[in-house]
Structure formats: C-alpha cells, structure tokens
Residue, then its C-alpha position, 0 to 999 in steps of 0.5 A: m312270801e310265795e307270791a312276793g315275786d317270780v322267785v323268792f329265797r330266804l338266806d340265813r346269816h351264813g348266806e345259805i338258802a333257808f327257803a325257796s318258793r315253789r316257783a323258784t324250785a320249779l324253775l330250777a328243777r333241783p329242789a335237793a340242791l337248794a336247801g343249804g346251798t348258796l344263791t351265787k351257785l344258781v346264777c351264771e359264772a359271770d354274775q356270781a361275783p357281782l351277786a356276792a358283792a350285792l349280798a354282802d353290801a345289803s347284809e352289812s348296810g341294811t340297805a336294799r339292793l337291786i341287781e340283774v343276774r342270769v339264773k341257770t335253769p336246765d334249759a337256758e339262762v333266764w334274766h331276773e331282777l333280784r331285790i335283796s333286803r335284810y330280813v328278821d324272822p319271828q325268832d329274831v334271827a337276821g338273814l336276807l330276803v331275795v325277791g326276783r322278777d323274771m325279766t325275759i319279756q322286758h329283755a326281749t322287748e329291749e332287744r327287739l327295739r335295738h334290732m328295729a333301730t339298727h335294721d331295715a324292717l322289710t329285709e332285716l338287713p342292717n340299716r344306715l345306722l348299723l352300716s355306719d358303725r360296721m364301717r367304722m370298725v372296718i376302717a379301724n381294722a384297715r388302719r391297723s393292718g394297712q389293708g384296703f377294702a371296697v364299698a359297693t353301692i347296688g341299685l336295682d335297675g327297673f325296680k320302679k316298673v315293678n311297683d307301678g305295674l304290679g303294686h308295692p306288695t310285689g315290689d316289697a317281695l322282690l326287695r326281700m328276695a333280692a336282699a336274700r340273694l345278695r346276702k348269700t353271694l357275700r361272705d360272712s365277713d362282709t356287711l350288706a345293708r339296705v339304705g333306702g328304696d332299691e339301694f343296698v350297700a356292701v362293705l367288702p373287707g380285704t377286697a381292694t384290687e381291680a381283679q377282686i372287685k371285678l369278681v365280687t361285683g360280677r357275682l352281685i350283678a349276676t345274682l340279680q339277673s336271674p328271674f324273680e318268680i312272685d305271685n305267678h309273675t316272672i320278673y326280670i330286673g338288673a343291677s348297677v354297681g358303684v365302688a369306692v376303695y379305702p383309702t384310695h378314694a376316701e378315708d371316712e365312711v360318709r365319703l366312701v358311701a357318697l363316692a360309691d353312690a356317685a359311681m353307681s349313678r354313673a353306671k346307670e347313666t352309661g348303660k346299667a347292669r354294669c359296675v363302675v369304680y369311682s374315678p375323680s375324672e368321671a365324677g361329673p358335677p362338683a361335690h355337694d358343697i355343704s357350706l354352700e347348701a347352708a348358705m342357700f337356706q339362709a339366702v331364702r330367709e334373707g331374700e338373696f335370690l333374684l330374677y333376671y329376664q332375657p328378651i325373646v325378640d321377633t327375628k324380623t323387627r327385633e321387637i321384644q315379644g317376651f322374656e325368659t326368666l332366669m334365677r340368680w343368687k346375689h350372696p353378700t360375700l361371694g357375689m353372684v353365685p353361678p346357677a351351675r353351682f346352686i341349681p344342682i344342690a337345690e335340685t338334690n335337697g328339694l329347695i328347688n320346689l320352693l324356689g321354683a314356686w316363687a320364681l313362677k309366681a313372681a315372673c307372672v306378676q312381673l309380666k303384668q308390669f312389663e305389659e303396662v309399660a309396653k302397652r301391648p301383650l307379652y309372654i313370660s317363659v319360666n324353666i321347670s326343673p325335673r324335681q318340680f315337674r315330678n312334684d305332686k303339688f306342681l299343678d297347684v303351684l301353677d294354678d296359684a301363679i296364674a290366679f294370683s297374677g291374673l295372666l291368661g294361660g297362653q301368656l305363660v310358656l313353661e320350659i322343660t328339657e327332653g330328659t325330664l319328659m323321658i324319665d317317666p313318659v306316662h307321668a309326663e303325658s298326664i301332667l303336660s295334658k293338664m298343663a295344656e288344659r290351662n292353656a299354658r304353652i310347653a317349650i322344649d328347652d335345649f332341643g336336640t341335645g337330650y333324648s334321641s327319639l322325636a316320638y314325643l313331639k307327636r305324643f306330648p302337647i308341645s308348642v315351642l322348640k328352643i334350638d340349643r346355643a350349641f347349634i347356633r355358635d358356629l353359624p353361618d360357617s358350620q354346614k353341619d350346624g346349618a343343616i341341623c337348624n334347617a331340619v329343626l325349622d322344617l320340622a317345626k313348620h310341619l308340626d305347627l310349632s314356634v321356634v326360638a333360637e338361643g345364644v344368638e350373638t352376631e348379626e350374621q347368625l341372626h340373618f342366617l336364621e331370619q332367612r330360614g324362617c326362624q320366628y324368634i331369637q334370644g341372645y346377647l345380640t338383642g339383650k343379656p339377662m337383666p334385672a326387672n328395672v332394666a327390662l322395663a327401661a328397654l321396653k319403655e325406651s325401645i332400646h333394642v330398636k336402636v340397633v336395628p337397621a332403618d329398613l327393618r324398623q317397620v313392623p309389617q301390618 
C-alpha cells in the first residue's frame, strides 16, 4: 500500500483517516493531525466540496472516482490526482482507499505549453493569439464604458541593417532589449505584443485624445532612440508608429490592427522616427479586398489571367521592334479587372511570384511566334515586381524561361522600377549583375519618378531608360517637360543607353521626340495593349505602317 501512489490514505466508514502512507505524512509534515482527521481538511478550500462529493459518491455507488485537488503543504498547494475506491479490510470492515498521484510536472508542462501558444518565444511578450483575446476584452469594456482607446503599431527603423551586418543573434538580442524598453514605458493596464519580425503592437486603454496619443507615442519613440549596447557594438535604430482609435476608425480588433499597420507604413514612407494617426484621406491604396483575393486564386486555377502586348516602335520608321508584356485579368462576371486593383493584392499575398513566373515564360515563348510571323528579330519586355525581384528563386525562374523558349538573352528586357532597386542596393547589384551575365537587358521603368539619385546608373548594369508618360503628356507645349526629356536623352546618349518614351499619343509628341534623338516610342499613337492574335496581325499585315507618311516609310539602309 505504501508504494501504490505518491500519497495513499485509507479512510474508515466515517470518512476519517485510518492510515496515511509515509510519503503522504512527509509531504504534509503534520502526522499528528492525520490520524482521525478528514481528508477534505487537507485540500484547499475551493476543492473541499468537490472532494466531499466524490468521496460520498464512491462510498455509495462502489464505483471508483478520479478527481484533481490541491493538497495543502507547509510551502505550497500541490496538485494531485486522487483515485477513490471502496476498500474492505481483512476484518471485513468497509472503507475507502485514496491513492494520489503528484501532478506538479504535468501541470507545469501544460502551463508551459499554454504559455508557448500565447507568447512570443524570443521576447516573452504576448503573440497575435493573446493580443486578439486581450483586444476583445478591451473592446467589450470600451463598449460598456463608452470610453475609446488606441492601438499603436511600432515598427523598428533600420533593424535589417543589424541582422545583415552583425548577424541574427545580435538582432535577437536587440529585439529582446527593445521589447523590455517598450514594456517598461507602458502602464500595467496596457498590452504589448510582438506580432512578427521587428513589429510590436500596443493596446492603450483610455488613450484616445490627440494629446494622450502624442504623449504615449512620443515616449515609445524616444525609448528606442537611445543607443543599444550589444557585444561591444553601439547600435542606433529608431521607430515608426502608426495609431488607430476605437471606435473612430474601427470597432473590431482585426481592422484596428490593420489600420494602425497602414498608418505605421505611412510613417515610414514619410520620414520614419515619427507617429502617424490613421486618416482615411491618407490611406493610400484601397483596402485589401478579401473577396477579390479569393477570386484571384480561383482565377489562377481557371486560367483567367491573360497577357497583352503593347508595341515598342522605331521613332523614325514606326517599325515594331518589340513588345511590352502587360498582365490582364478577365473575370467571368467582373469583366476586365484593372491591374491597379489586383497587382497590389498579388504583391502582398505572394501570388505575384507565381503570376510573374508564368508571364515571363509565356512572353518568351510568344516572342518566338512573333518572330516567325515578322521574319526578323524582335525583343520582349517584361515587368518584374518588387517581390519577384527579391525572391531567392527569381534567377532560377529567369533561367527556366530562357531555356524553355530558346531565346537569346539579349532579346529579353526586364523592366524594374527605381524604387525596387533602392530598397536594398547591395542585393540589387548582385542580382542585376547575374541577370547581365545571362545577357538579359535591364530597363528602368517610369524613369525620373522614383529614386532621386542618379548614382545607380553608374553602379548598376542598366541598358534602357523608359521616360515616364508624366513627362510626355504635355509635350510639346510644356517647356519643363521638354527640358526633362532633353536632359534624359542627353544623359542616355553619354551613358550609351537606349531610351523608350512611354505614353506617346499624338503626332506632335512623336515629332518632338524624334527631333531630339529618342530611338523608341510606346503609346496609343502606335498601338494600344493588344492580345497576342492582334499583335500577330499587326506584324503580319504591317498595320502600323499605314499611318506613317510615305516619306517616312523607307527604312534607312
């Protein structure tokens, strides 16, 4: 009986303790109080009534019962699982046998698992799951009290340079220190969570006015501006904060966090190290359309995405030299969905990698058919999105497209925006160099509207500049636009770069550009974006030639 369990008791028919094992006596450290006492007095007050009921039930029914109770020891309350069963001694006297198992380790394991499920492993802060639960509680209290509150998303500025330059262990140490500083800055009634990467979310009950928000967010930003001392490194970072207010901006936890995150992105875009309170007028792109996103995945399965091709023509002869590939979505009920609606969503959810890989391969294959009809060499120009460009599989996708189509690398132009290159110039230089090794040409799309420095023209292996339509629209009347075009063309000439002017819609615009030495144009004057079959007809019938004056039809030999 001594070894039957961690604690063993035998109770007589009156429910009093007739026997207690040595381990039970040692655990309770009061042998004198055991004999003749009741078992219920040995457990915490909250468990006494359930235990008494279990003892009575086991005695009356003869069926064994299991119950968990907290046994009171001199130092703590220790969880035990008690098995209660009827017992008959050698003298044929009935009683109860209670065998207990110490549940301390199991409860600690369960508590640790619960903690792991609701807390961030690195910083020990609440994670998204617990944040959502806390926010629902704050929302319920706010509804009862009529008092608003704020949700602040905090994004570290310059954190990537720490990981890249000093390694992830240093980055992890910085995140732990940043979390501790933020937690110390907030009140006990506030909730601070880490929601991934270098982003934190603070829920601030009772903070709703402009003055209150400014005070709290100012402290949050200030606490992260002080240097971090880690492994003999002095590290300076900052923080951008976005705020959404309940119920002014939203009334559910998902929307509040999303709007605060949008405001934080706005803070980063407009200078960093500052706080931006969400404003619908400054929200930027339209809200993420969940239904449209679902339809996009269905569209991929159903083959609803198409490629259109806009001619890029020689300015003097208007002979088609190549095509820019443009993605289109033909929805069965919505009709043609504008790229401005679906491309940002695809960029956000990663679908752009799949669509981009398909577009690149399909365009390269299509060019072979274009050349068969034209009976001369052409080139194809394909837009590469920021997420595609940063994807570590992009070069594999490029190799696959070139190998599958059999194109020469020089027949492929990859269009990239200035902003994409400058997100991470070191990575961009590495990838562009490897693209150039494959003889693919690099074009800067919407030139002049993005990054203000021209240093990248020297640093990166760029072949083509595309003048944005914003500088073409008001030609030839606008002196400023004319001056910009002249400057770009002169710069390209000295750097041995080709130039394509986008958005050419009038003969006057074309003449202006031709006179100034622009080699290629693209726009509604010489061809709108068209399906492949229409582009084939244009090549076959030389439709574009019909609008060219007779004296310009002769191609210089």
